[in-house]
PyMOL Python script that loads the backbone (N, CA, C, O; Angstrom):
from pymol import cmd

cmd.read_pdbstr("""\
ATOM      1  N   MET A   1     -86.789 -77.212  68.078  1.00  0.00           N
ATOM      2  CA  MET A   1     -87.794 -76.671  68.969  1.00  0.00           C
ATOM      3  C   MET A   1     -87.144 -76.519  70.334  1.00  0.00           C
ATOM      4  O   MET A   1     -86.520 -77.453  70.838  1.00  0.00           O
ATOM      5  N   TYR A   2     -87.287 -75.362  70.922  1.00  0.00           N
ATOM      6  CA  TYR A   2     -86.739 -75.098  72.249  1.00  0.00           C
ATOM      7  C   TYR A   2     -87.870 -75.000  73.266  1.00  0.00           C
ATOM      8  O   TYR A   2     -88.812 -74.229  73.084  1.00  0.00           O
ATOM      9  N   ASP A   3     -87.775 -75.769  74.316  1.00  0.00           N
ATOM     10  CA  ASP A   3     -88.725 -75.712  75.415  1.00  0.00           C
ATOM     11  C   ASP A   3     -88.080 -74.870  76.505  1.00  0.00           C
ATOM     12  O   ASP A   3     -87.248 -75.358  77.270  1.00  0.00           O
ATOM     13  N   THR A   4     -88.466 -73.613  76.568  1.00  0.00           N
ATOM     14  CA  THR A   4     -87.840 -72.704  77.532  1.00  0.00           C
ATOM     15  C   THR A   4     -88.273 -73.008  78.959  1.00  0.00           C
ATOM     16  O   THR A   4     -87.574 -72.647  79.905  1.00  0.00           O
ATOM     17  N   LEU A   5     -89.409 -73.663  79.127  1.00  0.00           N
ATOM     18  CA  LEU A   5     -89.881 -74.020  80.456  1.00  0.00           C
ATOM     19  C   LEU A   5     -89.009 -75.116  81.071  1.00  0.00           C
ATOM     20  O   LEU A   5     -88.652 -75.058  82.248  1.00  0.00           O
ATOM     21  N   ASN A   6     -88.674 -76.118  80.250  1.00  0.00           N
ATOM     22  CA  ASN A   6     -87.873 -77.244  80.742  1.00  0.00           C
ATOM     23  C   ASN A   6     -86.399 -77.146  80.379  1.00  0.00           C
ATOM     24  O   ASN A   6     -85.591 -77.937  80.865  1.00  0.00           O
ATOM     25  N   GLY A   7     -86.038 -76.190  79.537  1.00  0.00           N
ATOM     26  CA  GLY A   7     -84.638 -76.035  79.139  1.00  0.00           C
ATOM     27  C   GLY A   7     -84.152 -77.128  78.210  1.00  0.00           C
ATOM     28  O   GLY A   7     -82.967 -77.458  78.221  1.00  0.00           O
ATOM     29  N   THR A   8     -85.042 -77.699  77.403  1.00  0.00           N
ATOM     30  CA  THR A   8     -84.668 -78.760  76.474  1.00  0.00           C
ATOM     31  C   THR A   8     -84.850 -78.289  75.037  1.00  0.00           C
ATOM     32  O   THR A   8     -85.505 -77.279  74.782  1.00  0.00           O
ATOM     33  N   SER A   9     -84.269 -79.026  74.109  1.00  0.00           N
ATOM     34  CA  SER A   9     -84.451 -78.716  72.694  1.00  0.00           C
ATOM     35  C   SER A   9     -84.503 -80.006  71.897  1.00  0.00           C
ATOM     36  O   SER A   9     -84.033 -81.054  72.339  1.00  0.00           O
ATOM     37  N   ARG A  10     -85.088 -79.903  70.709  1.00  0.00           N
ATOM     38  CA  ARG A  10     -85.199 -81.053  69.814  1.00  0.00           C
ATOM     39  C   ARG A  10     -85.075 -80.563  68.382  1.00  0.00           C
ATOM     40  O   ARG A  10     -85.724 -79.591  67.996  1.00  0.00           O
ATOM     41  N   ALA A  11     -84.254 -81.227  67.600  1.00  0.00           N
ATOM     42  CA  ALA A  11     -84.127 -80.878  66.183  1.00  0.00           C
ATOM     43  C   ALA A  11     -85.327 -81.423  65.421  1.00  0.00           C
ATOM     44  O   ALA A  11     -85.714 -82.577  65.604  1.00  0.00           O
ATOM     45  N   VAL A  12     -85.908 -80.596  64.575  1.00  0.00           N
ATOM     46  CA  VAL A  12     -87.017 -81.014  63.729  1.00  0.00           C
ATOM     47  C   VAL A  12     -86.487 -81.124  62.307  1.00  0.00           C
ATOM     48  O   VAL A  12     -86.072 -80.129  61.713  1.00  0.00           O
ATOM     49  N   THR A  13     -86.501 -82.324  61.770  1.00  0.00           N
ATOM     50  CA  THR A  13     -86.042 -82.532  60.398  1.00  0.00           C
ATOM     51  C   THR A  13     -87.177 -83.143  59.595  1.00  0.00           C
ATOM     52  O   THR A  13     -87.713 -84.193  59.947  1.00  0.00           O
ATOM     53  N   ASN A  14     -87.532 -82.470  58.515  1.00  0.00           N
ATOM     54  CA  ASN A  14     -88.608 -82.929  57.656  1.00  0.00           C
ATOM     55  C   ASN A  14     -88.419 -82.259  56.304  1.00  0.00           C
ATOM     56  O   ASN A  14     -88.181 -81.054  56.230  1.00  0.00           O
ATOM     57  N   ASN A  15     -88.527 -83.042  55.235  1.00  0.00           N
ATOM     58  CA  ASN A  15     -88.322 -82.484  53.893  1.00  0.00           C
ATOM     59  C   ASN A  15     -89.349 -81.437  53.507  1.00  0.00           C
ATOM     60  O   ASN A  15     -89.110 -80.658  52.585  1.00  0.00           O
ATOM     61  N   ASN A  16     -90.496 -81.397  54.193  1.00  0.00           N
ATOM     62  CA  ASN A  16     -91.513 -80.397  53.885  1.00  0.00           C
ATOM     63  C   ASN A  16     -91.237 -79.053  54.540  1.00  0.00           C
ATOM     64  O   ASN A  16     -91.945 -78.079  54.286  1.00  0.00           O
ATOM     65  N   ILE A  17     -90.223 -78.997  55.373  1.00  0.00           N
ATOM     66  CA  ILE A  17     -89.864 -77.739  56.012  1.00  0.00           C
ATOM     67  C   ILE A  17     -88.514 -77.303  55.452  1.00  0.00           C
ATOM     68  O   ILE A  17     -87.471 -77.865  55.787  1.00  0.00           O
ATOM     69  N   ARG A  18     -88.558 -76.300  54.605  1.00  0.00           N
ATOM     70  CA  ARG A  18     -87.338 -75.755  54.006  1.00  0.00           C
ATOM     71  C   ARG A  18     -87.290 -74.266  54.296  1.00  0.00           C
ATOM     72  O   ARG A  18     -88.226 -73.531  53.981  1.00  0.00           O
ATOM     73  N   GLU A  19     -86.203 -73.832  54.891  1.00  0.00           N
ATOM     74  CA  GLU A  19     -86.011 -72.439  55.291  1.00  0.00           C
ATOM     75  C   GLU A  19     -87.204 -71.949  56.113  1.00  0.00           C
ATOM     76  O   GLU A  19     -87.951 -71.077  55.671  1.00  0.00           O
ATOM     77  N   PRO A  20     -87.378 -72.517  57.318  1.00  0.00           N
ATOM     78  CA  PRO A  20     -88.486 -72.074  58.172  1.00  0.00           C
ATOM     79  C   PRO A  20     -88.341 -70.611  58.527  1.00  0.00           C
ATOM     80  O   PRO A  20     -87.240 -70.107  58.749  1.00  0.00           O
ATOM     81  N   TYR A  21     -89.475 -69.946  58.574  1.00  0.00           N
ATOM     82  CA  TYR A  21     -89.479 -68.516  58.822  1.00  0.00           C
ATOM     83  C   TYR A  21     -90.744 -68.175  59.575  1.00  0.00           C
ATOM     84  O   TYR A  21     -91.807 -68.685  59.222  1.00  0.00           O
ATOM     85  N   CYS A  22     -90.686 -67.372  60.553  1.00  0.00           N
ATOM     86  CA  CYS A  22     -91.821 -66.879  61.323  1.00  0.00           C
ATOM     87  C   CYS A  22     -92.698 -68.011  61.851  1.00  0.00           C
ATOM     88  O   CYS A  22     -93.220 -68.817  61.081  1.00  0.00           O
ATOM     89  N   ALA A  23     -92.846 -68.058  63.127  1.00  0.00           N
ATOM     90  CA  ALA A  23     -93.704 -69.053  63.774  1.00  0.00           C
ATOM     91  C   ALA A  23     -94.709 -68.345  64.665  1.00  0.00           C
ATOM     92  O   ALA A  23     -94.470 -67.229  65.127  1.00  0.00           O
ATOM     93  N   CYS A  24     -95.836 -69.006  64.902  1.00  0.00           N
ATOM     94  CA  CYS A  24     -96.829 -68.472  65.830  1.00  0.00           C
ATOM     95  C   CYS A  24     -97.548 -69.624  66.506  1.00  0.00           C
ATOM     96  O   CYS A  24     -97.477 -70.768  66.057  1.00  0.00           O
ATOM     97  N   VAL A  25     -98.236 -69.312  67.581  1.00  0.00           N
ATOM     98  CA  VAL A  25     -99.019 -70.312  68.291  1.00  0.00           C
ATOM     99  C   VAL A  25    -100.223 -70.663  67.438  1.00  0.00           C
ATOM    100  O   VAL A  25    -100.939 -69.786  66.957  1.00  0.00           O
ATOM    101  N   GLY A  26    -100.434 -71.959  67.259  1.00  0.00           N
ATOM    102  CA  GLY A  26    -101.575 -72.435  66.490  1.00  0.00           C
ATOM    103  C   GLY A  26    -102.669 -72.951  67.406  1.00  0.00           C
ATOM    104  O   GLY A  26    -102.601 -72.774  68.622  1.00  0.00           O
ATOM    105  N   PRO A  27    -103.673 -73.584  66.829  1.00  0.00           N
ATOM    106  CA  PRO A  27    -104.774 -74.105  67.630  1.00  0.00           C
ATOM    107  C   PRO A  27    -104.316 -75.217  68.580  1.00  0.00           C
ATOM    108  O   PRO A  27    -103.411 -75.989  68.261  1.00  0.00           O
ATOM    109  N   ASN A  28    -104.950 -75.283  69.737  1.00  0.00           N
ATOM    110  CA  ASN A  28    -104.674 -76.340  70.721  1.00  0.00           C
ATOM    111  C   ASN A  28    -103.209 -76.426  71.112  1.00  0.00           C
ATOM    112  O   ASN A  28    -102.654 -77.521  71.200  1.00  0.00           O
ATOM    113  N   ASP A  29    -102.580 -75.286  71.346  1.00  0.00           N
ATOM    114  CA  ASP A  29    -101.177 -75.230  71.766  1.00  0.00           C
ATOM    115  C   ASP A  29    -100.242 -75.951  70.811  1.00  0.00           C
ATOM    116  O   ASP A  29     -99.376 -76.718  71.234  1.00  0.00           O
ATOM    117  N   THR A  30    -100.421 -75.703  69.535  1.00  0.00           N
ATOM    118  CA  THR A  30     -99.503 -76.215  68.523  1.00  0.00           C
ATOM    119  C   THR A  30     -98.719 -75.034  67.957  1.00  0.00           C
ATOM    120  O   THR A  30     -98.886 -73.900  68.406  1.00  0.00           O
ATOM    121  N   VAL A  31     -97.870 -75.300  66.976  1.00  0.00           N
ATOM    122  CA  VAL A  31     -97.035 -74.268  66.366  1.00  0.00           C
ATOM    123  C   VAL A  31     -97.262 -74.278  64.860  1.00  0.00           C
ATOM    124  O   VAL A  31     -97.283 -75.339  64.236  1.00  0.00           O
ATOM    125  N   LEU A  32     -97.430 -73.100  64.283  1.00  0.00           N
ATOM    126  CA  LEU A  32     -97.501 -72.935  62.834  1.00  0.00           C
ATOM    127  C   LEU A  32     -96.269 -72.169  62.398  1.00  0.00           C
ATOM    128  O   LEU A  32     -95.845 -71.233  63.077  1.00  0.00           O
ATOM    129  N   LEU A  33     -95.690 -72.556  61.270  1.00  0.00           N
ATOM    130  CA  LEU A  33     -94.542 -71.809  60.755  1.00  0.00           C
ATOM    131  C   LEU A  33     -94.560 -71.787  59.253  1.00  0.00           C
ATOM    132  O   LEU A  33     -95.103 -72.680  58.603  1.00  0.00           O
ATOM    133  N   CYS A  34     -93.955 -70.748  58.707  1.00  0.00           N
ATOM    134  CA  CYS A  34     -93.825 -70.622  57.255  1.00  0.00           C
ATOM    135  C   CYS A  34     -92.664 -71.486  56.787  1.00  0.00           C
ATOM    136  O   CYS A  34     -91.547 -71.365  57.290  1.00  0.00           O
ATOM    137  N   SER A  35     -92.930 -72.350  55.831  1.00  0.00           N
ATOM    138  CA  SER A  35     -91.884 -73.109  55.165  1.00  0.00           C
ATOM    139  C   SER A  35     -91.629 -72.377  53.855  1.00  0.00           C
ATOM    140  O   SER A  35     -92.219 -72.679  52.817  1.00  0.00           O
ATOM    141  N   LYS A  36     -90.734 -71.408  53.943  1.00  0.00           N
ATOM    142  CA  LYS A  36     -90.564 -70.402  52.892  1.00  0.00           C
ATOM    143  C   LYS A  36     -90.308 -71.010  51.505  1.00  0.00           C
ATOM    144  O   LYS A  36     -90.983 -70.637  50.547  1.00  0.00           O
ATOM    145  N   ASN A  37     -89.369 -71.915  51.380  1.00  0.00           N
ATOM    146  CA  ASN A  37     -89.024 -72.448  50.067  1.00  0.00           C
ATOM    147  C   ASN A  37     -89.932 -73.579  49.601  1.00  0.00           C
ATOM    148  O   ASN A  37     -89.788 -74.049  48.473  1.00  0.00           O
ATOM    149  N   LYS A  38     -90.855 -74.024  50.432  1.00  0.00           N
ATOM    150  CA  LYS A  38     -91.851 -75.018  50.015  1.00  0.00           C
ATOM    151  C   LYS A  38     -93.199 -74.369  49.743  1.00  0.00           C
ATOM    152  O   LYS A  38     -94.147 -75.047  49.347  1.00  0.00           O
ATOM    153  N   HIS A  39     -93.293 -73.044  49.955  1.00  0.00           N
ATOM    154  CA  HIS A  39     -94.526 -72.299  49.716  1.00  0.00           C
ATOM    155  C   HIS A  39     -95.684 -72.944  50.480  1.00  0.00           C
ATOM    156  O   HIS A  39     -96.751 -73.207  49.927  1.00  0.00           O
ATOM    157  N   ALA A  40     -95.436 -73.190  51.774  1.00  0.00           N
ATOM    158  CA  ALA A  40     -96.409 -73.903  52.591  1.00  0.00           C
ATOM    159  C   ALA A  40     -96.329 -73.436  54.040  1.00  0.00           C
ATOM    160  O   ALA A  40     -95.387 -72.758  54.450  1.00  0.00           O
ATOM    161  N   ILE A  41     -97.351 -73.824  54.798  1.00  0.00           N
ATOM    162  CA  ILE A  41     -97.371 -73.629  56.235  1.00  0.00           C
ATOM    163  C   ILE A  41     -97.228 -75.005  56.868  1.00  0.00           C
ATOM    164  O   ILE A  41     -97.928 -75.943  56.486  1.00  0.00           O
ATOM    165  N   ALA A  42     -96.335 -75.128  57.822  1.00  0.00           N
ATOM    166  CA  ALA A  42     -96.157 -76.393  58.542  1.00  0.00           C
ATOM    167  C   ALA A  42     -96.846 -76.280  59.895  1.00  0.00           C
ATOM    168  O   ALA A  42     -96.819 -75.231  60.538  1.00  0.00           O
ATOM    169  N   HIS A  43     -97.458 -77.373  60.313  1.00  0.00           N
ATOM    170  CA  HIS A  43     -98.178 -77.440  61.585  1.00  0.00           C
ATOM    171  C   HIS A  43     -97.453 -78.467  62.452  1.00  0.00           C
ATOM    172  O   HIS A  43     -97.341 -79.635  62.078  1.00  0.00           O
ATOM    173  N   LEU A  44     -96.964 -78.027  63.609  1.00  0.00           N
ATOM    174  CA  LEU A  44     -96.171 -78.893  64.474  1.00  0.00           C
ATOM    175  C   LEU A  44     -96.751 -78.960  65.880  1.00  0.00           C
ATOM    176  O   LEU A  44     -97.407 -78.030  66.349  1.00  0.00           O
ATOM    177  N   SER A  45     -96.490 -80.091  66.541  1.00  0.00           N
ATOM    178  CA  SER A  45     -96.810 -80.183  67.962  1.00  0.00           C
ATOM    179  C   SER A  45     -95.716 -79.440  68.719  1.00  0.00           C
ATOM    180  O   SER A  45     -94.676 -79.115  68.145  1.00  0.00           O
ATOM    181  N   VAL A  46     -95.938 -79.171  69.992  1.00  0.00           N
ATOM    182  CA  VAL A  46     -94.910 -78.487  70.775  1.00  0.00           C
ATOM    183  C   VAL A  46     -93.684 -79.358  70.964  1.00  0.00           C
ATOM    184  O   VAL A  46     -92.629 -78.858  71.352  1.00  0.00           O
ATOM    185  N   ASP A  47     -93.800 -80.662  70.696  1.00  0.00           N
ATOM    186  CA  ASP A  47     -92.654 -81.577  70.773  1.00  0.00           C
ATOM    187  C   ASP A  47     -91.888 -81.662  69.465  1.00  0.00           C
ATOM    188  O   ASP A  47     -90.878 -82.362  69.384  1.00  0.00           O
ATOM    189  N   GLY A  48     -92.356 -80.955  68.432  1.00  0.00           N
ATOM    190  CA  GLY A  48     -91.658 -80.939  67.149  1.00  0.00           C
ATOM    191  C   GLY A  48     -92.165 -81.954  66.150  1.00  0.00           C
ATOM    192  O   GLY A  48     -91.582 -82.083  65.073  1.00  0.00           O
ATOM    193  N   GLU A  49     -93.227 -82.681  66.461  1.00  0.00           N
ATOM    194  CA  GLU A  49     -93.799 -83.641  65.520  1.00  0.00           C
ATOM    195  C   GLU A  49     -94.558 -82.871  64.443  1.00  0.00           C
ATOM    196  O   GLU A  49     -95.369 -82.003  64.763  1.00  0.00           O
ATOM    197  N   VAL A  50     -94.304 -83.178  63.172  1.00  0.00           N
ATOM    198  CA  VAL A  50     -94.989 -82.504  62.075  1.00  0.00           C
ATOM    199  C   VAL A  50     -96.390 -83.104  61.949  1.00  0.00           C
ATOM    200  O   VAL A  50     -96.545 -84.285  61.641  1.00  0.00           O
ATOM    201  N   LEU A  51     -97.394 -82.281  62.189  1.00  0.00           N
ATOM    202  CA  LEU A  51     -98.786 -82.719  62.131  1.00  0.00           C
ATOM    203  C   LEU A  51     -99.348 -82.604  60.723  1.00  0.00           C
ATOM    204  O   LEU A  51    -100.312 -83.287  60.377  1.00  0.00           O
ATOM    205  N   GLY A  52     -98.751 -81.746  59.913  1.00  0.00           N
ATOM    206  CA  GLY A  52     -99.199 -81.570  58.540  1.00  0.00           C
ATOM    207  C   GLY A  52     -98.520 -80.381  57.900  1.00  0.00           C
ATOM    208  O   GLY A  52     -97.970 -79.520  58.587  1.00  0.00           O
ATOM    209  N   THR A  53     -98.560 -80.339  56.586  1.00  0.00           N
ATOM    210  CA  THR A  53     -98.088 -79.180  55.841  1.00  0.00           C
ATOM    211  C   THR A  53     -99.191 -78.797  54.865  1.00  0.00           C
ATOM    212  O   THR A  53     -99.869 -79.655  54.299  1.00  0.00           O
ATOM    213  N   TYR A  54     -99.355 -77.496  54.681  1.00  0.00           N
ATOM    214  CA  TYR A  54    -100.456 -76.986  53.880  1.00  0.00           C
ATOM    215  C   TYR A  54     -99.931 -75.980  52.868  1.00  0.00           C
ATOM    216  O   TYR A  54     -99.423 -74.926  53.248  1.00  0.00           O
ATOM    217  N   PRO A  55    -100.049 -76.296  51.582  1.00  0.00           N
ATOM    218  CA  PRO A  55     -99.595 -75.353  50.565  1.00  0.00           C
ATOM    219  C   PRO A  55    -100.444 -74.088  50.606  1.00  0.00           C
ATOM    220  O   PRO A  55    -101.646 -74.147  50.864  1.00  0.00           O
ATOM    221  N   VAL A  56     -99.820 -72.955  50.352  1.00  0.00           N
ATOM    222  CA  VAL A  56    -100.527 -71.684  50.283  1.00  0.00           C
ATOM    223  C   VAL A  56    -100.323 -71.076  48.900  1.00  0.00           C
ATOM    224  O   VAL A  56     -99.335 -71.357  48.221  1.00  0.00           O
ATOM    225  N   ASP A  57    -101.265 -70.248  48.502  1.00  0.00           N
ATOM    226  CA  ASP A  57    -101.208 -69.613  47.190  1.00  0.00           C
ATOM    227  C   ASP A  57    -100.359 -68.348  47.259  1.00  0.00           C
ATOM    228  O   ASP A  57    -100.797 -67.262  46.881  1.00  0.00           O
ATOM    229  N   LEU A  58     -99.126 -68.518  47.755  1.00  0.00           N
ATOM    230  CA  LEU A  58     -98.168 -67.421  47.899  1.00  0.00           C
ATOM    231  C   LEU A  58     -96.781 -67.961  47.600  1.00  0.00           C
ATOM    232  O   LEU A  58     -96.453 -69.080  47.993  1.00  0.00           O
ATOM    233  N   LYS A  59     -95.992 -67.205  46.932  1.00  0.00           N
ATOM    234  CA  LYS A  59     -94.581 -67.555  46.804  1.00  0.00           C
ATOM    235  C   LYS A  59     -93.851 -66.972  48.000  1.00  0.00           C
ATOM    236  O   LYS A  59     -94.080 -65.821  48.372  1.00  0.00           O
ATOM    237  N   LEU A  60     -92.983 -67.755  48.598  1.00  0.00           N
ATOM    238  CA  LEU A  60     -92.146 -67.339  49.718  1.00  0.00           C
ATOM    239  C   LEU A  60     -92.939 -66.810  50.918  1.00  0.00           C
ATOM    240  O   LEU A  60     -92.761 -65.653  51.298  1.00  0.00           O
ATOM    241  N   PRO A  61     -93.817 -67.633  51.528  1.00  0.00           N
ATOM    242  CA  PRO A  61     -94.533 -67.165  52.717  1.00  0.00           C
ATOM    243  C   PRO A  61     -93.545 -66.718  53.781  1.00  0.00           C
ATOM    244  O   PRO A  61     -92.537 -67.382  54.024  1.00  0.00           O
ATOM    245  N   HIS A  62     -93.840 -65.591  54.412  1.00  0.00           N
ATOM    246  CA  HIS A  62     -92.865 -64.937  55.269  1.00  0.00           C
ATOM    247  C   HIS A  62     -93.367 -64.672  56.683  1.00  0.00           C
ATOM    248  O   HIS A  62     -92.597 -64.776  57.638  1.00  0.00           O
ATOM    249  N   SER A  63     -94.651 -64.329  56.834  1.00  0.00           N
ATOM    250  CA  SER A  63     -95.214 -63.987  58.139  1.00  0.00           C
ATOM    251  C   SER A  63     -96.597 -64.602  58.276  1.00  0.00           C
ATOM    252  O   SER A  63     -97.316 -64.765  57.290  1.00  0.00           O
ATOM    253  N   LEU A  64     -96.968 -64.944  59.512  1.00  0.00           N
ATOM    254  CA  LEU A  64     -98.293 -65.481  59.737  1.00  0.00           C
ATOM    255  C   LEU A  64     -98.749 -65.197  61.153  1.00  0.00           C
ATOM    256  O   LEU A  64     -97.940 -64.994  62.057  1.00  0.00           O
ATOM    257  N   CYS A  65    -100.063 -65.187  61.328  1.00  0.00           N
ATOM    258  CA  CYS A  65    -100.649 -65.058  62.661  1.00  0.00           C
ATOM    259  C   CYS A  65    -102.033 -65.681  62.641  1.00  0.00           C
ATOM    260  O   CYS A  65    -102.663 -65.802  61.591  1.00  0.00           O
ATOM    261  N   VAL A  66    -102.496 -66.076  63.828  1.00  0.00           N
ATOM    262  CA  VAL A  66    -103.800 -66.700  63.998  1.00  0.00           C
ATOM    263  C   VAL A  66    -104.655 -65.768  64.856  1.00  0.00           C
ATOM    264  O   VAL A  66    -104.161 -65.158  65.804  1.00  0.00           O
ATOM    265  N   SER A  67    -105.937 -65.664  64.516  1.00  0.00           N
ATOM    266  CA  SER A  67    -106.842 -64.839  65.304  1.00  0.00           C
ATOM    267  C   SER A  67    -107.009 -65.429  66.708  1.00  0.00           C
ATOM    268  O   SER A  67    -106.756 -66.614  66.925  1.00  0.00           O
ATOM    269  N   LYS A  68    -107.433 -64.600  67.646  1.00  0.00           N
ATOM    270  CA  LYS A  68    -107.584 -65.038  69.034  1.00  0.00           C
ATOM    271  C   LYS A  68    -108.526 -66.220  69.172  1.00  0.00           C
ATOM    272  O   LYS A  68    -108.312 -67.092  70.014  1.00  0.00           O
ATOM    273  N   ASP A  69    -109.578 -66.256  68.343  1.00  0.00           N
ATOM    274  CA  ASP A  69    -110.524 -67.367  68.453  1.00  0.00           C
ATOM    275  C   ASP A  69    -110.102 -68.590  67.638  1.00  0.00           C
ATOM    276  O   ASP A  69    -110.804 -69.602  67.635  1.00  0.00           O
ATOM    277  N   GLY A  70    -108.965 -68.507  66.950  1.00  0.00           N
ATOM    278  CA  GLY A  70    -108.407 -69.646  66.215  1.00  0.00           C
ATOM    279  C   GLY A  70    -109.100 -69.964  64.908  1.00  0.00           C
ATOM    280  O   GLY A  70    -108.848 -71.021  64.329  1.00  0.00           O
ATOM    281  N   THR A  71    -109.964 -69.086  64.421  1.00  0.00           N
ATOM    282  CA  THR A  71    -110.710 -69.389  63.203  1.00  0.00           C
ATOM    283  C   THR A  71    -110.118 -68.772  61.934  1.00  0.00           C
ATOM    284  O   THR A  71    -110.536 -69.116  60.828  1.00  0.00           O
ATOM    285  N   LYS A  72    -109.160 -67.873  62.082  1.00  0.00           N
ATOM    286  CA  LYS A  72    -108.580 -67.212  60.912  1.00  0.00           C
ATOM    287  C   LYS A  72    -107.053 -67.259  60.967  1.00  0.00           C
ATOM    288  O   LYS A  72    -106.447 -67.124  62.030  1.00  0.00           O
ATOM    289  N   LEU A  73    -106.455 -67.451  59.807  1.00  0.00           N
ATOM    290  CA  LEU A  73    -105.005 -67.449  59.659  1.00  0.00           C
ATOM    291  C   LEU A  73    -104.660 -66.427  58.595  1.00  0.00           C
ATOM    292  O   LEU A  73    -105.181 -66.496  57.482  1.00  0.00           O
ATOM    293  N   ALA A  74    -103.794 -65.481  58.915  1.00  0.00           N
ATOM    294  CA  ALA A  74    -103.313 -64.493  57.948  1.00  0.00           C
ATOM    295  C   ALA A  74    -101.873 -64.836  57.594  1.00  0.00           C
ATOM    296  O   ALA A  74    -101.049 -65.085  58.474  1.00  0.00           O
ATOM    297  N   VAL A  75    -101.574 -64.846  56.294  1.00  0.00           N
ATOM    298  CA  VAL A  75    -100.227 -65.177  55.808  1.00  0.00           C
ATOM    299  C   VAL A  75     -99.818 -64.137  54.780  1.00  0.00           C
ATOM    300  O   VAL A  75    -100.590 -63.811  53.879  1.00  0.00           O
ATOM    301  N   SER A  76     -98.597 -63.612  54.913  1.00  0.00           N
ATOM    302  CA  SER A  76     -98.056 -62.699  53.908  1.00  0.00           C
ATOM    303  C   SER A  76     -96.770 -63.288  53.363  1.00  0.00           C
ATOM    304  O   SER A  76     -96.207 -64.223  53.932  1.00  0.00           O
ATOM    305  N   ASN A  77     -96.313 -62.728  52.251  1.00  0.00           N
ATOM    306  CA  ASN A  77     -95.101 -63.268  51.626  1.00  0.00           C
ATOM    307  C   ASN A  77     -94.054 -62.186  51.431  1.00  0.00           C
ATOM    308  O   ASN A  77     -94.271 -61.013  51.732  1.00  0.00           O
ATOM    309  N   SER A  78     -92.906 -62.622  50.914  1.00  0.00           N
ATOM    310  CA  SER A  78     -91.799 -61.693  50.689  1.00  0.00           C
ATOM    311  C   SER A  78     -91.324 -61.719  49.236  1.00  0.00           C
ATOM    312  O   SER A  78     -90.181 -61.361  48.953  1.00  0.00           O
ATOM    313  N   ALA A  79     -92.188 -62.138  48.318  1.00  0.00           N
ATOM    314  CA  ALA A  79     -91.812 -62.187  46.911  1.00  0.00           C
ATOM    315  C   ALA A  79     -91.760 -60.765  46.350  1.00  0.00           C
ATOM    316  O   ALA A  79     -92.761 -60.049  46.362  1.00  0.00           O
ATOM    317  N   SER A  80     -90.611 -60.373  45.871  1.00  0.00           N
ATOM    318  CA  SER A  80     -90.420 -59.020  45.347  1.00  0.00           C
ATOM    319  C   SER A  80     -91.345 -58.768  44.159  1.00  0.00           C
ATOM    320  O   SER A  80     -91.338 -59.517  43.182  1.00  0.00           O
ATOM    321  N   GLY A  81     -92.135 -57.708  44.256  1.00  0.00           N
ATOM    322  CA  GLY A  81     -93.031 -57.344  43.174  1.00  0.00           C
ATOM    323  C   GLY A  81     -94.302 -58.170  43.118  1.00  0.00           C
ATOM    324  O   GLY A  81     -95.159 -57.907  42.275  1.00  0.00           O
ATOM    325  N   ALA A  82     -94.452 -59.156  43.983  1.00  0.00           N
ATOM    326  CA  ALA A  82     -95.644 -60.016  43.975  1.00  0.00           C
ATOM    327  C   ALA A  82     -96.154 -60.227  45.392  1.00  0.00           C
ATOM    328  O   ALA A  82     -96.620 -61.314  45.737  1.00  0.00           O
ATOM    329  N   GLY A  83     -96.065 -59.179  46.217  1.00  0.00           N
ATOM    330  CA  GLY A  83     -96.484 -59.285  47.606  1.00  0.00           C
ATOM    331  C   GLY A  83     -97.973 -59.516  47.738  1.00  0.00           C
ATOM    332  O   GLY A  83     -98.772 -58.938  47.002  1.00  0.00           O
ATOM    333  N   LYS A  84     -98.341 -60.369  48.685  1.00  0.00           N
ATOM    334  CA  LYS A  84     -99.740 -60.689  48.931  1.00  0.00           C
ATOM    335  C   LYS A  84     -99.968 -60.856  50.422  1.00  0.00           C
ATOM    336  O   LYS A  84     -99.042 -61.103  51.195  1.00  0.00           O
ATOM    337  N   LEU A  85    -101.216 -60.716  50.796  1.00  0.00           N
ATOM    338  CA  LEU A  85    -101.681 -61.057  52.131  1.00  0.00           C
ATOM    339  C   LEU A  85    -102.905 -61.932  51.936  1.00  0.00           C
ATOM    340  O   LEU A  85    -103.887 -61.499  51.333  1.00  0.00           O
ATOM    341  N   GLN A  86    -102.859 -63.154  52.435  1.00  0.00           N
ATOM    342  CA  GLN A  86    -103.977 -64.084  52.310  1.00  0.00           C
ATOM    343  C   GLN A  86    -104.616 -64.294  53.665  1.00  0.00           C
ATOM    344  O   GLN A  86    -103.922 -64.354  54.680  1.00  0.00           O
ATOM    345  N   LEU A  87    -105.936 -64.407  53.688  1.00  0.00           N
ATOM    346  CA  LEU A  87    -106.668 -64.711  54.902  1.00  0.00           C
ATOM    347  C   LEU A  87    -107.400 -66.025  54.690  1.00  0.00           C
ATOM    348  O   LEU A  87    -108.157 -66.180  53.732  1.00  0.00           O
ATOM    349  N   TYR A  88    -107.164 -66.978  55.601  1.00  0.00           N
ATOM    350  CA  TYR A  88    -107.790 -68.292  55.528  1.00  0.00           C
ATOM    351  C   TYR A  88    -108.740 -68.436  56.706  1.00  0.00           C
ATOM    352  O   TYR A  88    -108.415 -68.049  57.829  1.00  0.00           O
ATOM    353  N   ASN A  89    -109.923 -68.998  56.441  1.00  0.00           N
ATOM    354  CA  ASN A  89    -110.918 -69.232  57.474  1.00  0.00           C
ATOM    355  C   ASN A  89    -110.967 -70.705  57.826  1.00  0.00           C
ATOM    356  O   ASN A  89    -110.853 -71.568  56.955  1.00  0.00           O
ATOM    357  N   HIS A  90    -111.135 -70.983  59.101  1.00  0.00           N
ATOM    358  CA  HIS A  90    -111.292 -72.362  59.578  1.00  0.00           C
ATOM    359  C   HIS A  90    -112.623 -72.442  60.293  1.00  0.00           C
ATOM    360  O   HIS A  90    -112.858 -71.743  61.280  1.00  0.00           O
ATOM    361  N   ARG A  91    -113.473 -73.281  59.797  1.00  0.00           N
ATOM    362  CA  ARG A  91    -114.778 -73.459  60.441  1.00  0.00           C
ATOM    363  C   ARG A  91    -114.717 -74.689  61.318  1.00  0.00           C
ATOM    364  O   ARG A  91    -114.300 -75.762  60.881  1.00  0.00           O
ATOM    365  N   GLN A  92    -115.133 -74.524  62.550  1.00  0.00           N
ATOM    366  CA  GLN A  92    -115.088 -75.649  63.490  1.00  0.00           C
ATOM    367  C   GLN A  92    -116.421 -76.335  63.568  1.00  0.00           C
ATOM    368  O   GLN A  92    -116.573 -77.306  64.309  1.00  0.00           O
TER     369      GLN A  92
END
""", "prot")
cmd.dss("prot")
cmd.show_as("cartoon", "prot")
cmd.util.cbc("prot")
cmd.orient("prot")
């Protein structure tokens, strides 16, 4: 994780994060990223602490984004011949 404001970095090591791909801002100033080879989304604090990992019904998740109001997460994959786009709702 690189903190461009302070010019610092921290290595994030966790077995649930394999081949991280595509990151976006998550709820409450956190980070969401695709853990491509674990078929999951990882949720991290801005300090690199893993807050959780969430399996998705996609092989090789590749891209993700969160709606402006933080209630929807869209995830797509890069599986050849089995491409999908999933939309997840979060009720607060």
